[in-house]
Every structure is written in structure tokens, then in C-alpha cells.
ZAZA-170691 format. One record per residue: x, y, z of N, C-alpha, C, O in turn; residue number from 1. Coordinates in steps of 0.2 Angstrom, whole numbers. Example, Ala and Ser with C-alpha at 12.3 -4.5 7.8 and 13.67 -1.06 7.14 Angstrom:
<<66 -28 39> <62 -22 39> <66 -16 39> <71 -17 42> 1> <<64 -11 35> <68 -5 36> <64 0 39> <67 6 40> 2> 
This chain:
<<138 39 126> <132 34 126> <128 39 122> <127 44 124> 1> <<127 37 117> <122 39 112> <115 42 114> <111 39 118> 2> <<112 49 110> <105 50 111> <102 47 106> <105 44 102> 3> <<93 48 106> <89 47 101> <91 55 95> <92 54 89> 4> <<92 61 99> <93 67 95> <100 66 90> <101 69 85> 5> <<104 63 92> <110 60 89> <109 56 83> <110 58 77> 6> <<106 50 86> <104 47 79> <99 50 74> <98 48 69> 7> <<94 55 76> <89 57 71> <94 62 65> <93 64 60> 8> <<98 64 70> <102 70 66> <106 67 61> <106 69 55> 9> <<109 60 62> <114 55 58> <109 52 52> <111 50 47> 10> <<103 51 54> <99 49 49> <96 52 42> <95 50 36> 11> <<95 59 46> <92 63 42> <98 66 37> <98 66 31> 12> <<103 68 41> <111 70 36> <111 64 33> <116 64 29> 13> <<110 59 33> <112 52 29> <107 53 23> <107 50 17> 14> <<104 55 24> <98 54 18> <94 60 15> <91 59 10> 15> <<97 67 19> <96 73 15> <105 75 10> <104 79 6> 16> <<111 72 12> <116 73 10> <118 82 13> <121 86 10> 17> <<115 82 17> <117 90 18> <115 92 26> <109 92 28> 18> <<120 95 30> <116 97 39> <109 104 36> <104 104 39> 19> <<111 106 32> <106 112 32> <98 108 30> <92 110 32> 20> <<100 104 26> <93 100 24> <90 97 30> <86 99 32> 21> <<92 92 33> <93 89 37> <89 92 44> <85 90 47> 22> <<93 99 45> <90 105 50> <83 105 49> <80 104 54> 23> <<80 108 42> <75 108 40> <70 103 41> <64 105 43> 24> <<72 97 40> <66 90 42> <67 89 48> <63 85 51> 25> <<71 92 53> <71 90 59> <68 96 63> <66 97 69> 26> <<67 100 58> <67 109 65> <71 111 69> <69 112 74> 27> <<78 111 66> <84 113 71> <88 117 66> <86 117 60> 28> <<92 121 68> <97 124 62> <101 119 61> <101 113 63> 29> <<105 124 56> <112 120 53> <116 117 60> <117 111 60> 30> <<117 120 64> <123 123 68> <121 118 74> <126 117 78> 31> <<115 115 75> <113 112 81> <114 105 78> <117 100 81> 32> <<113 103 72> <113 97 67> <120 94 68> <122 88 69> 33> <<124 100 66> <132 99 63> <134 96 73> <138 92 74> 34> <<132 99 77> <136 98 85> <131 90 86> <133 84 87> 35> <<127 91 86> <124 83 86> <128 78 82> <129 73 85> 36> <<130 78 76> <132 73 73> <140 72 75> <142 66 75> 37> <<144 78 79> <151 79 81> <151 76 88> <156 74 91> 38> <<145 76 92> <144 71 98> <143 68 95> <145 63 99> 39> <<140 64 90> <139 55 92> <145 53 86> <144 47 83> 40> <<149 56 84> <155 56 80> <160 53 87> <162 48 87> 41> <<161 59 92> <165 57 98> <162 50 101> <166 46 103> 42> <<156 51 101> <156 43 106> <156 39 101> <158 34 103> 43> <<155 38 96> <159 31 91> <166 31 90> <169 26 91> 44> <<169 36 89> <176 37 88> <178 37 82> <183 36 80> 45> <<174 39 78> <176 37 69> <169 44 67> <163 45 69> 46> <<173 45 61> <168 51 56> <162 47 54> <161 41 52> 47> <<159 51 54> <152 48 50> <151 51 41> <149 48 37> 48> <<153 60 41> <153 63 34> <160 66 33> <165 66 37> 49> <<160 67 26> <165 70 24> <162 75 20> <158 74 16> 50> <<163 82 22> <160 88 18> <164 90 11> <169 94 11> 51> <<161 88 6> <163 90 -2> <158 95 -4> <152 94 -5> 52> <<161 104 -4> <155 107 -5> <152 108 -1> <154 107 5> 53> <<144 110 -2> <139 109 2> <135 102 4> <130 101 8> 54> <<138 97 1> <136 90 2> <140 87 7> <146 87 8> 55> <<135 82 11> <139 79 16> <138 72 14> <132 70 13> 56> <<143 68 13> <146 63 9> <146 56 17> <151 56 21> 57> <<142 52 16> <143 48 24> <151 43 21> <154 43 16> 58> <<152 40 26> <159 38 27> <156 30 25> <150 28 24> 59> <<161 27 25> <161 17 24> <157 15 30> <151 13 30> 60> <<161 18 35> <155 16 43> <150 19 44> <146 16 47> 61> <<149 25 41> <143 28 40> <137 22 37> <132 22 40> 62> <<139 19 31> <136 17 28> <133 13 29> <127 11 28> 63> <<138 9 33> <136 1 38> <131 2 44> <128 -2 47> 64> <<133 8 45> <129 12 54> <122 13 51> <118 11 55> 65> <<120 15 45> <115 18 43> <109 12 45> <106 14 50> 66> <<106 6 42> <103 1 42> <101 1 50> <95 2 52> 67> <<106 -1 54> <104 -2 62> <102 5 64> <97 4 67> 68> <<104 12 65> <101 17 65> <94 18 63> <90 19 68> 69> <<92 17 55> <85 15 54> <82 13 57> <77 17 59> 70> <<83 6 60> <78 1 63> <77 3 71> <72 1 73> 71> <<82 6 74> <82 11 79> <76 14 81> <72 14 86> 72> <<76 19 74> <72 24 75> <63 22 74> <59 24 78> 73> <<64 17 68> <56 14 68> <55 9 74> <49 7 75> 74> <<60 8 77> <57 4 85> <55 10 89> <50 9 92> 75> <<58 16 89> <56 20 94> <49 23 93> <45 24 97> 76> <<49 25 88> <41 27 82> <38 22 84> <33 25 86> 77> <<39 16 85> <33 8 86> <31 8 92> <26 7 93> 78> <<37 11 99> <35 12 106> <31 18 108> <26 17 111> 79> <<33 25 105> <27 30 103> <20 28 103> <15 29 107> 80> <<22 25 98> <14 25 94> <9 21 100> <3 23 102> 81> <<12 15 102> <11 8 106> <7 12 114> <3 10 118> 82> <<13 17 115> <11 20 122> <5 26 120> <1 27 124> 83> <<4 29 115> <-2 33 113> <-7 30 112> <-13 32 115> 84> <<-7 24 107> <-13 19 108> <-16 15 116> <-22 14 118> 85> <<-11 15 120> <-15 13 127> <-19 16 130> <-23 13 133> 86> <<-19 24 130> <-25 29 133> <-28 31 127> <-29 37 127> 87> <<-29 28 122> <-34 32 119> <-41 29 120> <-42 23 122> 88> <<-48 34 118> <-52 31 120> <-56 28 116> <-55 28 110> 89> <<-62 25 119> <-66 18 116> <-68 21 109> <-71 27 109> 90> <<-67 18 105> <-70 20 96> <-76 20 96> <-80 16 99> 91> <<-79 25 94> <-89 25 91> <-87 25 85> <-92 28 84> 92> <<-83 25 80> <-83 26 73> <-76 23 71> <-71 24 75> 93> <<-76 19 65> <-73 14 64> <-72 16 55> <-76 14 51> 94> <<-67 18 52> <-65 20 46> <-62 14 43> <-56 13 45> 95> <<-64 11 39> <-58 6 36> <-59 6 28> <-65 6 26> 96> <<-52 7 23> <-51 8 19> <-51 2 14> <-48 -3 16> 97> <<-55 2 6> <-52 -4 2> <-52 -1 -4> <-54 4 -6> 98> <<-48 -5 -7> <-45 -5 -14> <-52 -7 -18> <-55 -11 -15> 99> <<-54 -5 -24> <-58 -8 -30> <-59 -14 -31> <-64 -17 -33> 100> <<-53 -17 -30> <-52 -24 -35> <-53 -29 -28> <-54 -35 -30> 101> <<-54 -27 -21> <-54 -35 -17> <-62 -35 -17> <-67 -31 -18> 102> <<-61 -41 -16> <-70 -44 -17> <-74 -41 -12> <-72 -40 -7> 103> <<-80 -40 -15> <-84 -35 -12> <-88 -42 -7> <-91 -40 -2> 104> <<-88 -48 -10> <-90 -54 -3> <-86 -53 4> <-89 -51 10> 105> <<-80 -53 3> <-76 -52 7> <-79 -47 13> <-81 -48 19> 106> <<-77 -41 9> <-82 -35 14> <-87 -34 18> <-88 -32 23> 107> <<-93 -38 14> <-98 -38 15> <-98 -43 23> <-101 -41 29> 108> <<-95 -48 21> <-96 -51 26> <-92 -51 33> <-93 -55 38> 109> <<-88 -44 31> <-85 -41 37> <-89 -37 42> <-90 -36 48> 110> <<-93 -33 36> <-98 -28 37> <-105 -31 42> <-108 -27 46> 111> <<-105 -39 41> <-110 -43 44> <-109 -45 51> <-114 -46 54> 112> <<-104 -46 53> <-99 -46 59> <-100 -41 60> <-106 -41 61> 113> <<-98 -35 59> <-99 -30 63> <-105 -26 67> <-105 -23 72> 114> <<-109 -28 62> <-115 -28 64> <-119 -31 71> <-123 -28 75> 115> <<-117 -37 71> <-116 -42 76> <-113 -39 83> <-115 -38 88> 116> <<-106 -40 81> <-104 -38 87> <-101 -30 90> <-99 -28 95> 117> <<-102 -25 84> <-100 -20 87> <-106 -15 84> <-105 -10 79> 118> <<-114 -17 88> <-117 -13 86> <-118 -6 87> <-122 -2 84> 119> <<-113 -4 92> <-114 4 95> <-109 9 91> <-108 14 92> 120> <<-104 5 84> <-100 8 83> <-103 10 75> <-106 7 71> 121> <<-101 17 74> <-105 16 65> <-96 14 62> <-91 16 65> 122> <<-97 11 56> <-91 8 54> <-94 13 47> <-99 15 45> 123> <<-87 14 43> <-87 19 35> <-83 14 33> <-78 11 36> 124> <<-85 13 28> <-81 10 23> <-79 13 16> <-84 14 12> 125> <<-73 15 15> <-71 21 10> <-67 18 5> <-61 17 7> 126> <<-70 17 0> <-66 16 -6> <-60 22 -7> <-62 28 -8> 127> <<-53 18 -7> <-47 22 -10> <-43 18 -14> <-45 13 -16> 128> <<-35 22 -15> <-29 19 -18> <-24 19 -13> <-24 22 -8> 129> <<-20 14 -16> <-14 13 -8> <-10 19 -5> <-9 19 1> 130> <<-8 24 -10> <-5 28 -9> <-7 34 -3> <-3 37 1> 131> <<-12 34 -4> <-17 39 0> <-21 36 8> <-22 39 13> 132> <<-22 29 6> <-25 25 12> <-17 23 16> <-16 25 22> 133> <<-13 20 13> <-6 20 18> <-5 28 23> <-5 27 30> 134> <<-5 33 20> <-3 39 23> <-10 40 28> <-8 40 34> 135> <<-15 40 26> <-22 42 30> <-23 36 38> <-25 37 43> 136> <<-20 31 35> <-20 25 42> <-13 28 47> <-14 30 53> 137> <<-7 28 44> <-2 32 47> <-5 36 51> <-4 36 57> 138> <<-7 40 49> <-10 48 52> <-15 46 55> <-18 52 56> 139> <<-18 42 56> <-24 37 60> <-31 41 58> <-36 43 62> 140> <<-31 42 50> <-38 46 48> <-41 42 46> <-47 43 44> 141> <<-39 33 46> <-43 29 44> <-39 23 48> <-33 23 49> 142> <<-44 19 51> <-41 13 54> <-38 7 53> <-33 4 56> 143> <<-42 7 48> <-38 0 44> <-39 0 35> <-45 1 32> 144> <<-34 -3 33> <-35 -4 25> <-34 -9 22> <-29 -11 22> 145> <<-38 -13 19> <-36 -19 15> <-33 -15 8> <-37 -11 6> 146> <<-27 -17 6> <-23 -11 0> <-19 -19 -4> <-16 -24 -1> 147> <<-19 -18 -11> <-13 -21 -14> <-7 -21 -11> <-6 -17 -6> 148> <<-2 -25 -12> <4 -25 -7> <9 -24 -13> <7 -26 -19> 149> <<17 -21 -12> <20 -20 -17> <26 -26 -17> <31 -25 -20> 150> <<25 -32 -12> <31 -35 -11> <38 -32 -7> <43 -36 -6> 151> <<37 -27 -6> <43 -23 -3> <43 -26 5> <37 -28 6> 152> <<46 -27 8> <48 -29 16> <44 -24 20> <42 -27 25> 153> <<42 -17 20> <38 -15 23> <36 -8 21> <40 -5 18> 154> <<31 -6 21> <28 1 18> <32 7 20> <37 7 24> 155> <<30 12 15> <35 18 18> <32 23 21> <33 29 19> 156> <<27 20 27> <24 22 33> <26 17 39> <27 11 37> 157> <<27 19 45> <28 15 50> <21 13 52> <18 16 55> 158> <<19 6 49> <16 2 50> <14 -5 50> <16 -9 46> 159> <<9 -7 54> <10 -14 53> <5 -18 48> <-1 -15 48> 160> <<6 -23 46> <3 -27 39> <3 -34 40> <7 -37 43> 161> <<-1 -37 37> <-3 -43 36> <-5 -46 31> <-11 -44 28> 162> <<-1 -51 27> <-4 -53 22> <-9 -56 22> <-10 -60 28> 163> <<-16 -57 16> <-19 -60 16> <-21 -66 10> <-24 -72 11> 164> <<-18 -64 6> <-20 -69 -1> <-18 -64 -6> <-16 -59 -5> 165> <<-19 -68 -12> <-16 -64 -19> <-25 -66 -22> <-29 -71 -21> 166> <<-24 -61 -26> <-32 -59 -32> <-28 -61 -39> <-22 -59 -41> 167> <<-33 -66 -42> <-28 -68 -49> <-33 -61 -55> <-39 -59 -55> 168> <<-27 -58 -59> <-33 -55 -64> <-32 -58 -70> <-26 -60 -72> 169> <<-39 -59 -75> <-38 -60 -81> <-38 -55 -86> <-39 -49 -85> 170> <<-38 -58 -93> <-38 -51 -97> <-45 -53 -100> <-46 -58 -103> 171> <<-50 -47 -98> <-56 -48 -101> <-58 -41 -108> <-55 -36 -110> 172> <<-63 -44 -112> <-66 -40 -118> <-75 -41 -117> <-77 -45 -113> 173> <<-79 -38 -120> <-85 -39 -120> <-87 -45 -124> <-85 -45 -130> 174> <<-91 -49 -122> <-93 -54 -125> <-98 -52 -132> <-101 -56 -135> 175> <<-98 -46 -135> <-100 -46 -140> <-98 -42 -146> <-100 -41 -151> 176> <<-91 -38 -142> <-86 -35 -144> <-83 -38 -151> <-85 -44 -152> 177> <<-79 -34 -155> <-76 -36 -160> <-70 -43 -158> <-69 -48 -161> 178> <<-67 -39 -154> <-62 -43 -149> <-63 -49 -146> <-58 -53 -144> 179> <<-69 -50 -145> <-72 -58 -143> <-71 -63 -148> <-68 -68 -147> 180> <<-73 -61 -153> <-72 -65 -160> <-64 -69 -161> <-63 -74 -163> 181> <<-58 -65 -159> <-53 -68 -159> <-51 -74 -157> <-55 -76 -153> 182> <<-46 -78 -157> <-46 -85 -156> <-41 -83 -149> <-43 -85 -144> 183> <<-35 -79 -150> <-32 -78 -147> <-30 -69 -144> <-28 -66 -150> 184> <<-29 -64 -138> <-26 -60 -139> <-19 -57 -138> <-16 -57 -133> 185> <<-17 -54 -145> <-8 -54 -145> <-6 -50 -141> <-9 -45 -139> 186> <<-1 -50 -141> <2 -42 -137> <1 -36 -143> <-2 -31 -142> 187> <<3 -37 -148> <1 -32 -152> <-9 -28 -152> <-10 -22 -154> 188> <<-12 -33 -149> <-19 -31 -149> <-18 -26 -142> <-20 -21 -142> 189> <<-15 -30 -138> <-15 -27 -131> <-12 -19 -132> <-14 -14 -128> 190> <<-8 -18 -137> <-5 -13 -138> <-9 -7 -142> <-10 -1 -140> 191> <<-10 -9 -146> <-16 -4 -150> <-22 -5 -148> <-26 0 -151> 192> <<-26 -8 -145> <-34 -8 -144> <-33 -4 -138> <-27 -3 -135> 193> <<-40 -1 -136> <-41 3 -130> <-39 -2 -124> <-40 -8 -125> 194> <<-37 0 -120> <-36 -2 -114> <-40 1 -108> <-40 7 -109> 195> <<-44 -2 -103> <-49 3 -97> <-45 1 -91> <-43 -5 -90> 196> <<-43 6 -88> <-36 4 -82> <-40 6 -76> <-43 11 -77> 197> <<-42 5 -69> <-44 8 -66> <-40 12 -60> <-35 10 -57> 198> <<-43 18 -59> <-40 25 -57> <-35 23 -52> <-29 24 -52> 199> <<-38 18 -47> <-32 15 -42> <-28 10 -43> <-24 8 -39> 200> <<-27 9 -48> <-22 4 -54> <-16 9 -55> <-10 8 -54> 201> <<-20 15 -57> <-16 19 -61> <-13 26 -55> <-8 29 -57> 202> <<-15 26 -50> <-11 31 -44> <-8 26 -41> <-4 28 -36> 203> <<-7 20 -42> <-2 14 -37> <4 13 -40> <5 15 -46> 204> <<9 10 -36> <15 7 -40> <12 1 -39> <12 -1 -33> 205> <<8 -4 -44> <7 -8 -42> <7 -13 -48> <10 -10 -53> 206> <<6 -19 -49> <6 -24 -55> <4 -23 -61> <6 -25 -66> 207> <<-3 -17 -60> <-8 -17 -66> <-7 -9 -66> <-8 -4 -63> 208> <<-3 -11 -75> <-2 -3 -76> <-4 -2 -82> <-7 -7 -85> 209> <<-2 4 -85> <-6 5 -94> <-1 1 -98> <5 1 -97> 210> <<-4 -2 -101> <3 -5 -107> <-1 -5 -114> <3 -7 -119> 211> <<-8 -2 -115> <-10 1 -122> <-7 7 -124> <-4 11 -120> 212> <<-6 8 -130> <-5 16 -132> <-11 21 -130> <-11 27 -130> 213> <<-15 18 -129> <-23 22 -127> <-27 20 -124> <-33 17 -125> 214> <<-25 22 -118> <-27 20 -112> <-33 24 -107> <-32 30 -104> 215> <<-38 21 -105> <-44 26 -101> <-44 23 -95> <-42 17 -93> 216> <<-46 28 -90> <-46 27 -83> <-50 28 -82> <-53 33 -83> 217> <<-52 23 -78> <-62 22 -76> <-60 22 -69> <-54 20 -66> 218> <<-65 25 -66> <-66 23 -57> <-70 21 -55> <-72 23 -49> 219> <<-73 16 -57> <-79 11 -56> <-79 5 -60> <-78 7 -66> 220> <<-80 -1 -59> <-78 -8 -61> <-87 -7 -65> <-87 -7 -71> 221> <<-91 -7 -62> <-97 -5 -65> <-99 -4 -72> <-102 -8 -77> 222> <<-96 4 -72> <-94 9 -78> <-88 6 -84> <-88 6 -90> 223> <<-84 2 -80> <-78 -2 -84> <-84 -7 -87> <-86 -5 -92> 224> <<-85 -12 -85> <-90 -18 -89> <-94 -13 -93> <-91 -14 -99> 225> <<-99 -8 -93> <-102 -4 -96> <-98 -3 -103> <-102 -3 -108> 226> <<-91 -1 -103> <-87 2 -108> <-85 -4 -111> <-87 -4 -117> 227> <<-81 -10 -108> <-81 -15 -112> <-85 -19 -116> <-83 -22 -121> 228> <<-92 -18 -116> <-97 -21 -119> <-97 -19 -127> <-99 -23 -132> 229> <<-93 -13 -126> <-93 -9 -134> <-87 -11 -137> <-86 -11 -143> 230> <<-82 -11 -133> <-74 -10 -138> <-69 -11 -131> <-71 -10 -126> 231> <<-62 -13 -131> <-57 -13 -127> <-56 -17 -122> <-61 -21 -121> 232> <<-52 -19 -119> <-50 -24 -115> <-47 -20 -109> <-45 -14 -108> 233> <<-47 -25 -104> <-47 -24 -96> <-43 -29 -92> <-43 -34 -94> 234> <<-39 -28 -88> <-39 -33 -82> <-41 -34 -76> <-39 -30 -72> 235> <<-46 -38 -76> <-49 -37 -69> <-48 -43 -64> <-46 -49 -66> 236> <<-51 -41 -59> <-52 -47 -55> <-55 -55 -55> <-61 -55 -54> 237> <<-51 -60 -57> <-54 -64 -58> <-62 -66 -58> <-66 -68 -62> 238> <<-64 -66 -49> <-69 -69 -47> <-74 -63 -50> <-80 -64 -51> 239> <<-70 -55 -52> <-79 -51 -54> <-79 -52 -61> <-84 -52 -64> 240> <<-73 -55 -64> <-72 -56 -74> <-78 -62 -74> <-82 -61 -78> 241> <<-78 -66 -69> <-81 -73 -71> <-86 -72 -69> <-90 -77 -71> 242> <<-90 -68 -64> <-97 -65 -63> <-100 -62 -72> <-104 -64 -75> 243> <<-97 -57 -73> <-99 -55 -79> <-100 -60 -85> <-105 -60 -89> 244> <<-94 -64 -83> <-93 -71 -89> <-99 -75 -90> <-102 -76 -96> 245> <<-103 -77 -84> <-107 -79 -84> <-114 -78 -85> <-119 -81 -84> 246> <<-114 -70 -86> <-120 -68 -88> <-119 -65 -96> <-123 -61 -98> 247> <<-114 -69 -100> <-112 -68 -106> <-111 -60 -106> <-113 -57 -112> 248> <<-109 -56 -103> <-107 -47 -103> <-100 -48 -107> <-99 -46 -113> 249> <<-94 -53 -102> <-88 -51 -102> <-85 -59 -108> <-90 -63 -110> 250> <<-80 -61 -108> <-76 -64 -112> <-70 -65 -110> <-67 -59 -110> 251> <<-66 -70 -107> <-59 -69 -104> <-55 -72 -109> <-55 -78 -111> 252> <<-51 -68 -112> <-45 -72 -117> <-40 -75 -115> <-37 -73 -109> 253> <<-37 -80 -120> <-31 -81 -120> <-26 -77 -123> <-27 -75 -129> 254> <<-21 -76 -119> <-17 -70 -122> <-8 -72 -121> <-6 -74 -115> 255> <<-5 -72 -126> <5 -72 -123> <5 -67 -118> <10 -67 -114> 256> <<2 -60 -118> <3 -55 -113> <3 -58 -106> <6 -55 -101> 257> <<2 -64 -105> <0 -66 -98> <1 -73 -101> <-3 -75 -105> 258> <<7 -76 -98> <8 -84 -97> <1 -88 -90> <-1 -93 -90> 259> <<0 -83 -87> <-6 -87 -80> <-9 -81 -80> <-9 -76 -84> 260> <<-13 -82 -76> <-16 -78 -72> <-12 -72 -68> <-9 -74 -63> 261> <<-13 -65 -69> <-7 -61 -65> <-10 -61 -55> <-16 -59 -54> 262> <<-7 -62 -52> <-8 -64 -46> <-4 -57 -41> <2 -55 -40> 263> <<-11 -54 -39> <-8 -48 -34> <-9 -47 -27> <-15 -47 -24> 264> <<-4 -47 -23> <-5 -48 -16> <-9 -43 -13> <-7 -37 -15> 265> <<-13 -44 -8> <-15 -40 -4> <-15 -40 4> <-17 -46 6> 266> <<-14 -36 7> <-14 -36 15> <-19 -29 18> <-22 -24 16> 267> <<-17 -31 23> <-21 -27 29> <-18 -25 32> <-14 -28 35> 268> <<-20 -16 34> <-12 -11 36> <-16 -9 41> <-22 -10 40> 269> <<-12 -7 47> <-16 -4 54> <-9 1 57> <-3 1 57> 270> <<-12 5 60> <-5 10 62> <-3 4 70> <-6 -1 72> 271> <<3 7 71> <8 3 75> <3 5 83> <1 11 85> 272> <<3 0 86> <0 1 92> <-7 0 93> <-10 0 98> 273> <<-11 -1 87> <-19 0 86> <-20 -8 86> <-25 -9 82> 274> <<-16 -12 88> <-18 -21 90> <-20 -19 96> <-23 -24 99> 275> <<-19 -15 100> <-23 -17 106> <-30 -14 107> <-34 -15 111> 276> <<-31 -12 102> <-40 -9 101> <-42 -17 100> <-39 -21 96> 277> <<-48 -18 103> <-53 -22 103> <-56 -22 96> <-56 -28 94> 278> <<-59 -18 92> <-60 -18 84> <-55 -19 81> <-55 -24 77> 279> <<-49 -17 82> <-45 -19 77> <-40 -26 78> <-39 -30 74> 280> <<-39 -27 83> <-39 -34 86> <-43 -40 83> <-42 -46 82> 281> <<-50 -36 83> <-55 -43 80> <-55 -43 72> <-57 -48 69> 282> <<-55 -38 69> <-54 -37 64> <-49 -38 59> <-51 -39 53> 283> <<-41 -39 62> <-37 -44 61> <-38 -52 60> <-36 -55 56> 284> <<-42 -54 66> <-45 -60 67> <-48 -62 62> <-46 -66 58> 285> <<-54 -59 61> <-57 -60 55> <-55 -60 48> <-56 -64 43> 286> <<-50 -55 47> <-49 -57 40> <-44 -62 39> <-44 -66 34> 287> <<-39 -64 46> <-36 -70 44> <-39 -75 43> <-37 -79 38> 288> <<-46 -76 47> <-49 -83 46> <-51 -82 40> <-49 -86 35> 289> <<-56 -76 38> <-58 -78 31> <-54 -79 25> <-55 -82 20> 290> <<-48 -76 27> <-43 -76 20> <-41 -83 18> <-40 -84 13> 291> <<-40 -88 24> <-40 -94 23> <-44 -98 20> <-42 -102 16> 292> <<-50 -98 21> <-57 -101 17> <-56 -98 8> <-58 -101 3> 293> <<-53 -90 10> <-55 -87 3> <-50 -88 -3> <-51 -88 -9> 294> <<-44 -87 1> <-38 -88 -5> <-35 -95 -5> <-31 -97 -1> 295> <<-36 -98 -8> <-34 -104 -9> <-30 -107 -13> <-28 -113 -13> 296> 
């Protein structure tokens, strides 16, 4: 019968291609890792690695075994997190992270409901980016986070996530800038004119990336709109862009750069086991309800 220690050793050697590196990752010495692998091979009846120099190369059977072993470790982590959450004390502070591009009306409605339903709980709304927030949620420094999704099957941290919907982005310029006088905004314009990009987009592996040869990074939508009054262009969430378009501050441009508005998926993330918390369960239900009416 195999043990979890053997599976952890196998996965670590597979991912690090070395008994020594796997040992450092597992806080075990190289000899212990090698003994665990040997014991696992005895249980399985076949070799897992061939040693070439200092490198441990997985065998064909190890390649087939790895996805299943990885799944077992994820399930084990989920069980540990689930058990830990069962004995956590009731919350008095709730930290919720959100991406700068997520609609403020949605967040404001969540806050209104929190004030009514959880008046005894202090809520902190923390503007953050995807990479930092996912790590913070996994380490329970943040309770929940509403963030862009990259389209992968699962995030790189052991988390529970729920898809909320898609936010459309359009290309906007200042309504009185020289770029607003163009009938269309060409790919050459996008490459040569100043592009304003939010710091969150720049630091995350999302759809909105630097395209221009002259990109400026801004951490505030308010400041970005001020900059666009003078020059440059930006991909902005359509609800935000249209708000300023109606005020004759911005203008949405048609462009071959975008056949249609770019659509970014957003998801709600929380740590494994936190679904048992009343606050987390309720917020997930609220987000699910609001998403149905907001993202049509």
C-alpha cells in the first residue's frame, strides 16, 4: 500500500527532476526522498525514474501516473483545509479583494447587503491584482477575491472558484483629443500612440496587455481618464467607458484591432473549506444572484 509521503516524494521529484531539489522542497534529505521513491516503486512494481547524471528523468509509466498522483495531493490538501475550516472561530473581520476593472456598482451592492446582514462584522474592500490576491486567498490573508480568470482549468493555488460573467472592454480616447477626430483607429495608431494601461493588467497574465511601443502604467481609473483627455488611448471596461462617454469626456473608437469588444471572464475565489463559513457561503450566493442579472 502506498503512502502520502511516497506520493509527495514522487510528485516533487517529477516536478524538480532531482532528488536533492525534491528534498529541499519537502524539507527532507536526499536519501529519505530516494528511499520513499524506491518504496513506492516496490509497491507499484515498476521504475519511476532513470538517473542521467544528476537529473531524474521520469519513465513513460511515471508520465502516466503523475496526473493522478497530483490529483490525490490536491484532494488531500482540500481535506486538510476543509477540516481546519470546521474549527475556525466566527469571523469579526472580512477581507474582500477586487480587481480595479470589476464594476463598482456590483461591489457597492455587496457592501449594502453586508451592512444589513452582518452588521457586527468589519468588512475591508481591498483593491488588488490577480497574482497577489490568489496567493493571499490561499494563505487566508484575504477571505474572498473577485478577479479576472485566465481560462485555465484551475488556479495555481489550491482554491475554490466560481465563474461570475464576462466584462466587455472597448478602445477609448479623449472626446476632445486629436485621436477622437479619426474615423477609425488603425493598428498603426494603436502601436504608435500612447497606451494607458492599468497596473493590475500589467502585472497579471490576462487579456489586456501592452500593445503600443509607448505604454504608461496607471493605478487609478480616475487618473487614467484625466490622462486620456489630453492624448493616448486605453482599453477600458465598457460600463466605465460609456459612463464617461455620456459625459462627453471619452469617445469609443471603432478599430480593426478589435473585431468586437474584448470580453474578460471574472471569477470569485476563496480558500478550500471556507464554503462552510456563513459569511463566505452567503457572499457566494449573493454574487451568483447578482451575476445573473448583471452579466447578461
